[in-house]
C-alpha positions, 0 to 999 in steps of 0.5 A, a space after each residue: 500500500 505504501 509503495 503505491 502511495 510513493 509511486 503516485 507521489 513520484 508520478 505527481 512530481 514528474 507531472 508537475 515538473 513536466 507542466 512547468 517545463 511545458 509552460 516555459 516552452 509554450 511561452 519561450 518566445 515571450 521570455 526570450 524576446 521580452 528579455 532581449 527587448 528589455 536589454 536593448 531598451 536599457 542599452 538605448 537608455 544608457 546612451 542618454 545617461 550623461 557619462 561620469 568620469 572618476 579622477 583619483 589622487 593618492 597621497 601619504 599623510 604625515 607620519 608620526 613626528 617625534 613629540 616635544 616631550 620625546 625630544 626633551 626626554 632625549 635631551 636629559 641624557 643619563 639623568 633621564 633614563 626614561 622609557 618613552 611610550 606612545 599610543 597611536 591609532 590603529 591606522 594613522 590614515 584614519 584620522 586624516 580621512 576624518 579631516 577630509 570629511 570635516 565641515 570646514 574643509 568641505 565648505 572651503 571646497 564649496 565656496 572655491 568651486 561654487 558647488 551649490 550652483 554646480 550641484 543645483 542645491 539651495 542649501 549648503 548642507 545639500 551641497 555637502 551631501 552631494 559632494 560626499 556622494 561624489 567623493 570616495 576616500 579609502 586607506 589601506 594598511 600601508 596608510 596611503 590614502 586614495 581619494 576619488 572624485 566623480 563628475 561629468 567633467 573630467 577636468 573638473 573632477 581632477 581639479 576637485 580631487 587635487 583641491 582636497 589635498 590642498 585644503 587638507 594641507 591648509 587645515 593641518 597647517 592651521 591646527 599645527 600653528 594654533 597648538 604651537 602658538 599656545 605652547 610657545 606663549 605658555 612657556 614664555 611666561 613660565 620661563 620668565 617666572 623661573 628666571 626670577 626664582 633662579 636669581 633669588 636662589 643664587 643670591 641666597 646661596 652666595 649669602 652663606 659665605 661657603 664655597 665648594 672647596 670647603 665641602 669636598 667631603 659632601 656628596 653634592 653630586 647626589 644633591 644635584 641629581 635630586 634637585 634636577 629630578 625635582 625640577 624635572 617633575 615640577 616642569 612636567 607637572 606644569 607642562 601637563 597642566 598646560 597641555 590640558 588647555 589645548 589637548 584632550 586627556 586621551 591624546 597620545 601626547 598627554 598619555 606619554 607626558 603622564 608616563 614620563 612623570 611617573 618615571 621621573 617620580 620613581 627615579 626621584 625615590 631612588 635618588 633620595 636614598 643616596 642623598 646625604 643626611 643632615 648633620 646640623 652644621 653650617 654646611 647643611 644650610 649651604 647644601 639646602 640652598 644648593 639643592 634649591 638653587 639646582 632645583 630652580 636651575 633645572 626648572 629654568 632649563 626645562 622651560 627653556 628647552 620646551 620654549 625653544 621646541 615650541 618656537 621650532 614647531 611654530 616656525 614649521 609650515 605645517 604637516 608634510 603631506 606626500 602626494 604620490 599621484 596627482 589627479 589627472 583628467 581621466 580619459 575614459 568614463 567610469 559610468 554608465 557601464 552600458 554592457 553591465 546595464 544591458 546584461 542586468 536588465 536582460 536577466 531581470 526581465 527574464 526572471 520577471 517574465 518567467 514569474 509572470 508566465 508561471 502565475 498566469 498559468 497557475 491562475 488558468 489552472 485554478 479557473 478550471 476548478 469550479 470550487 476554486 473559481 467560485 472562491 476567486 469570484 467571491 474574492 473579486 466581489 469583496 474587493 470591489 465592495 471594499 473599494 466602493 465599486 459594487 
């Protein structure tokens, strides 16, 4: 009995497949010529679409420069002995891609090339969206940024792509100058304060009436190291306080400054263990004032170095961007791709017509059944009543 049922189901499946194949064969001309007609029509329409050209430029963003803190660290020599550590982005190019998409840079391009008129937009925000839609910016693991601009005019596409790099250079120069100017002004004030304190400490040291020749047995070298380390710590703390005025807590420079401060403090603890203990004699007064003098001297030197580094940064022309390939007017259009449009339209029309003939055949088969035909008639009547056509 079960074998008969399985045999009957197999026959039904074969009949269904044969029915589907017969439906395709019966409508083969419609499917084939309809699909080809749609493809030819899409091909003809593609000739009416204005061609689009893509200009491409490639450039290498500024590499990580040695920070002022690192330069100062190396200038300390053997006394510093610090392990410099920096935290950076996974891909430095990502930061400059964000810069390329900033509102200020885009507005500069909009004003320069009158993009509101070119894109026929009433508001600048719409011009920005159109500019973003016509621009593609990517970066690989090699940190090379690839910038592509699409436009109907190949000359304009190349000009706009190159202008992106020019505006990025201007932005980086402005940001660099602003930060350097703030640092220079900050340390300019601090160096004047430290200079006055150093002069007072020198007078106090001379007032003791004791010279170095009378203190040959005293370990003044250890006192000097401790004083210099304390000066470095004070300078680093003041530096961090100043950096917070123009940098965030999460910036690599601030994080590195905190690491250097922690290393300086650990060295101070070790150096203080070698400092001579007070004896209550007159020499102790000299040593105390000598320590204070060396502390003020180290503080002054640290501020002077920071001030000079800030002046050097201020004198720079900004971040150096290395352009690998300047954008040239493209010779071939990038869009529309007529062959792709024709093929996709042909395949889409073929599937649509295939679905249509199957649905039409299914409705014809249903109409042959009296019970099903009655249900369809009832559905049509209810639909008309719902639309108010009854």
